[in-house]
C-alpha positions in Angstrom: -9.0 5.3 23.7 -7.0 5.0 20.3 -3.0 4.8 20.5 -1.0 7.2 18.5 1.1 5.2 15.7 4.8 4.8 16.8 7.8 6.4 14.4 7.9 3.3 12.5 4.1 3.1 11.7 3.7 6.3 10.6 5.3 9.1 8.0 5.2 12.2 6.0 3.6 11.5 2.8 3.1 13.9 -0.3 -0.2 14.4 -1.9 -0.3 16.5 -4.9 -3.0 17.4 -7.5 -3.6 18.8 -11.1 -6.7 20.0 -10.0 -6.9 22.9 -7.4 -10.4 22.2 -6.5 -9.6 18.5 -5.5 -6.7 19.5 -3.3 -8.5 22.2 -1.5 -11.0 19.8 -0.6 -8.9 17.3 0.7 -7.1 20.1 2.7 -10.3 20.7 4.2 -10.4 17.1 4.8 -7.1 16.9 6.7 -8.5 20.1 8.7 -10.8 17.9 10.1 -9.3 14.2 10.4 -7.8 13.7 13.7 -5.5 11.5 11.9 -4.3 13.8 9.4 -1.6 16.4 10.1 -1.0 18.8 7.6 2.4 19.6 7.7 3.3 22.0 4.7 1.6 23.5 1.7 3.8 23.8 -1.4 3.1 26.3 -4.5 1.4 29.7 -4.8 -0.2 31.5 -2.2 -3.9 30.4 -1.9 -3.2 27.7 -4.7 -0.9 25.1 -3.6 -1.0 22.2 -5.8 1.2 19.7 -3.3 0.9 19.5 0.7 2.7 17.4 2.8 1.0 15.1 5.7 1.8 13.5 8.6 -0.3 10.1 8.8 -0.4 6.3 9.4 1.0 4.2 7.3 -2.1 2.2 7.3 -4.2 5.7 6.5 -1.6 6.5 3.7 -2.5 3.1 1.9 -6.3 3.4 2.6 -5.7 6.9 0.5 -4.0 5.7 -2.0 -6.6 3.3 -2.7 -9.0 6.0 -2.7 -7.2 7.7 -5.1 -7.7 6.0 -8.2 -6.1 6.4 -11.8 -9.2 8.5 -12.7 -8.7 11.1 -9.5 -6.5 13.9 -9.8 -5.0 13.2 -6.4 -2.1 11.3 -6.0 -0.1 10.2 -2.8 3.6 9.1 -2.3 6.1 8.9 0.6 8.0 12.2 1.3 11.8 11.3 1.1 14.5 13.3 1.7 15.7 15.0 -1.3 19.4 14.3 -2.7 21.1 16.0 -5.4 21.1 13.5 -8.7 20.5 10.7 -6.7 23.5 10.7 -4.6 23.6 9.9 -0.8 25.3 13.1 -0.1 28.5 11.6 -0.1 31.6 13.4 -1.4 34.4 11.4 -3.9 36.8 9.9 -1.8 34.3 9.1 1.2 34.6 5.7 2.1 31.5 3.5 1.4 
């Protein structure tokens, strides 16, 4: 029985697309692939342009190789947002 990847071996990834049909196909693929967990859909109702997916880092690497330059699908790690690239520190806070 395959073991679940640890936190360090997995993460959340953003999959975005300029082609709604390609993203719809990926969403269907994610719904039947036990290695992928769809976390969120971003965009207009019924027409998302981006999805957030939990998966192993190895699976993300494999998808990145599959999503070549010619593919409308792109993958990147989901990272916390920060205002203007700041870490949340306020002026005067110690480094």
